[in-house]
N, C-alpha and C positions, 0 to 999 in steps of 0.2 A: 135331517138327522137321525143315522139308524139307532135301536138301543143300544148296540152294541159300542157304539161310537158317545157314548153320554161319557161326561166326566164322573169318576168315582166323587160321590158327595163326602166322602169322611175324609177325604184326603187332599193339604194342603199343593195347590200345583207348583210343580217342580221341586218339591220334595217326596223322600221314600213315602209309602201306605206305613200305616203303623204296624202291619201284619209285618213289614219287612224289617222293621226297626227291633234290633236285637236287642240293645242294654239300653236300660231306665237309668238315668241319675236324677240324684236327688231327692228320690224317694223310696228310701231305705226305710222306713218307720211301717208305710203303709204294704211296702210287702213282705214285711218281717208278721204283719198283723193276719195275712194270707195264707203264710206258710206256720204260723201257730197255731192255726182255724185247722189246718189242715192236718197236721201233725198229730192233733190232738181228738183227733175225730166229731169237730166242732164245726163244720166246715156249714155255713148259712148258705141255702139255698139261692139266696139272691144279695149280692152286693151293690149300692149304690155308689159309682167312682165321680166325684165333684170335684169343683177348681177352676181355675179360671180358663179359657178355652185356648188352647194348646200348649198347656202346661205339663202333658203327659200323661192324660187319663187314659187314651186310646192305645198307647205304647203300654201301660200296663194291666189293660183288659187281654190283649193280646197276648200278652206276658203270663199272665193266668190262667186262658184259655190252653196255651202249648204246654203249662205245667200240668192242668188237671187232665189232659187230652193222652199224656205222656206216661202218666205215673202209673208204677206196676199194678197196681188195683182196678185201674181204667182199662186193664190191657191184658186182661184174665190172671194177675196174680203172679205168683213163681215157683217153677216146681224147686227151687232148692231154701222154701223156708221163706219168712217176711224180709223183705228189703230192708236195708238200712234207711233210717231216716235222713229226708231231704231236708239238707241244709243251706238250699238258694231255691227260685225260680226258673234257674236256669236250665236250658234243654240243649239237646245234639240238633244243630242245625241238619244232620243228614240222615236223622229219624225219618221215616218214609212219613207217620202223621206231622210232622213239620214241614215237610216237601209238600203234602197236601191242603195243608192249609196255607202254605202260601199262594197256591193255585185257586182256594176257596173252591176244593175238591173233597173235602176233608168231609165225611158223613156223617161226623156225631158231632159237627158245628153246624150254625145258624148264624149269621149275619143279618139283622134286621137295621135297615137304612132306608133313607128316601129311594123310592124307585123312580120309573119314567112318568111322564105325566099321560094322559089319555092318548093322547096324539104320538106317545112315544119320540115325540121331538125334540124334549128335553125333561130335567128332571122334576118330579113334581115339589111343590113348596112345602110338602110337609109329608111325616109317617103316615100312610092310610090304613086304615083298619083292615083294607084286603093284606098288607104286607104282614101284619100279624096273624091273619087267619094262617098264612103260609106256614109261620112260625110253628102256629098249634099243628097243622097237618102233617109238617116234619118232625114231632114229638111224636104221635099217634107211629108214623110210617117208621123210624129211627127205634123203637122200644122193641122191636123185635132183636134187634142187633146186640142187646143188650149192652152195659158198660157207660160210663159217665158221659155226658152230653154237654154242651156249652151252647149257650145263645150269648151275644154279644147286640148290645142294642147301641146304636148312635148315628146320633143324639137323640134321648129322652127330651129331650126340648122340644125338639121337631116335630113328635105324635100330633093329630089333631084328636078331637073328645073320644069320636069313638074307637081309634089307637090305643089311648092310653086306658078305656075302661076295659078294652079285650086284655091290654098285657093287666091288667089291676086284676083281672078275672086268674089269669094264669100264676101269677103270684100267690093268690090266694091259694089255688090247689095248684101246686107245682107238679108237674110229672114227674115220675120217680125220677131217680140220676142224673137230673138237670139241673144247672146251676148258670142263674143268670147275672150275666155284668152289664149293669145298665148303665150310660156314659150321662152325666148331665151338667151342663155349659151353668144353667142357672138352675140349682133342686125348687126353688121355691115356687116356680111355675110349674111342678109335677103335683100330681094329686097326692095330699096328704098321707091318703091310704097308701099309694105307692111309696111311696117314702118310708114309713111304719113296717113297710113288710122286709123290708132291705137292711143291710149293718151297712153303714156309710164308711168309705174311703176318704178322706178328705185331701185334696191333694193341694199343698202352698205352692206361694212363686219360688221360682228357683233361684239362688244363691248363684254372681257372675261365674265362679268356675265350674258348677255343674251344669250352667246355661251352656257355656262356651263350649262344653265336650258334647253336650247333646247337639249341640248348633252342627257341631264338626261330622258328627254322625249321618245328621239329615244332608250334608253335601255342602254347608256353609262354612264360613270361616271368620276368625276374631282374631284383628289386631289384639293383644293383650292390652295395649295401651287405652282401648275402646271397649272391654268388657263390663266395666261398671256404668258405661252411659248408656250402652246395650241393654245391659239386664235393667236399668231405670226405665228406660221408655217401652222397652219390651212388657215390663210389670211382669216379668220372670219364668214371660211364657217362650217355648222355643217357635212356636207356632209364629207369632209377633215376630220375634228376633229372623225368622228366617225372610220375613217378609221387609225386615227393616233393611236387614242387609242387601237385599236384592233389586230393591228401591233407592240404594244409598239414601237409606233414612235417616244415620246419624249425620250425614252432610248436610241434608234438607234441614234438618231442627239447627243445625248449628247457623244456618244461614236465616231461619225465622227467629232464633236469639239476636244475631247481629244487626237483624231487622228493627227489632222492638227495644234495643237498645239506643235508637235514636229517636225513641219517645219522650217527650210528645211531639215532638217536630216529623214525624216521622219522614223516611226518606222516600220518596213517593217513586222515583224508577227504580231502585230496588225492589219496593211493593210489585209494581208493576211486571218485573222481572221474576220475580217465584210466581206472582199469581198466573201467569202464564206457563208456569211449568205443569201446573196441573188442565191444561185448555188443550184443544183438538181431538182429531179421530183417535183413540187407541190409548189416550188418555186417562181413562177410568181409574184406573189404579192409583197412579201417581195423585188424582186428586181427591181421593179418599184418605189416601195416606198424608197428604198435607193438613186436611179435615181432622185428623186423628192426632196428627202431630200440634194444632192448634188446640183441640180440647185437651193434650199431656201439658202443653205451656201453659194456659191458664189454671188448670188443674194444680198446679204444681206450684204456682206463683201462690194462688191463694192459700193452697197447706201452708206456704212459707209465710206468708203474713200472719195466717191465725196461731202458727204455734211458736211463731219466733225462732224457726232451726232452719235452717237452709240445709235442702236433700244432697245426695253424693251428687256432684256436678254430671249435666249430662250433655255441656256444652262450655265451649268458652266463655266468658262474659257472662254464663248466666248466675250465678250468685250476684253480681254486681249489679244485673238488670232486678231481678227480684226485690233486692235490698232496698230498690229506690222507686219501684213501682208498688211497693205493697207495705211503706211501712209501718202499718198499724193494721189492727184486727178488722177496722171499718172499712179499709180499702181493699181488705183481701174480700171483704164481703162481695164490695162492688165487681170486684175479678168474679167470685165463683157465680153471681148473678147471670155474669156475660156470659160464663160459659155455659149455662143451662141452655142458654139462648142462641149461640151462634152456631152451632154443628149441625141442629135443628134445624135451621133455618138454609144452611148451605146445603145439607142435604135433601129437603124438599124442593129448592129452588134446582139442583139438578134433577131431581126425577119428575121436573115438567119441563125439564130442557132448555132451561135458562143457561148464559153462557158463564160457562165453569170460571172464568177468568174474572167475570164482573162479580160474582156470587163470592171467589176469594177476595178478590179487591174490595168488595162491599165487609168482608172479615176481618180485612185489615183496618179500616178506617172507623170500624167499631173501637174497634182495641185502640186506635191511635185516639177518637174522641173522648174513650173513658178517660185514656192518661193525662186527657189535657184537662175535663174537668176534676181530677183528683187533683193537678197541680196548682191548681187554682184556689184547694181548700186550705 
């Protein structure tokens, strides 16, 4: 596979790239913080954008980059005095800078992400130090042009040790007029010194309404009656909601709940049918989806048992199933323990090429066994 044919590592398959996503929904506070810092002249050189994967961090980073690179003082100021203060991060899509950014051809923007492996046959498993050195060289070469420059790091979690240390040196002694936009899904995995040299923008899970609007912008569609269920299963993540809608995730989760409504005498033909959905060539995504939905079901079940509060339903019968299977905190602890082991067991089995249908059926049987033992207590 040639380098030009490699997928973009910072893009959800089938969805627009964040650089092509113009609107950001549900994160007004984060945008306001950036705008206030800019207009007050206290723009930090490093911004750490954190939150769950798919919640809109890269979309925000690209919006900030577009804003900074088209701001009047970034383009030589105005012949007619100071421009009026900017009131939002919105930019003109017809601006030549914006068009160049969309083509990854803007000379004042650097995008740091995973590159090809040594043989250029696939993407590297991490961001390597050579990629950070390219960014350092970019700053040296672009300095002569003057004006503001921006670097987007997507995602910092993927840097190896050498790359992380190289980025830290740049953050400690930042080049003039450079703003670093550092995206991190799991900021606790970063060097504490990287975190301390950035101002954090923490994005929270999206509520159903902004999630539906963001999904529509990405090319998905949400039935209004399913918006709450989708937000529950997606954890407020647009990326996860996109995956769920394109793989019939809501329908699959409802089928799982209906199966577990038969516990502790599980309907085995129904279980076998569900297990076979994740089997066969080309069904890797569906297998991973079913394992993820099993994780979600058990986590929601355990949480309902501990808190004695039922979450907003994500499928018919869910509330009744939760109330029956986790009637006490002790039962909830058993489900929580099972949740920790099942997905790891299934994914490890898949990694060594065990039969996916058998792995899923094994998970169903473990759940049935746990329900049976709890019923006897």
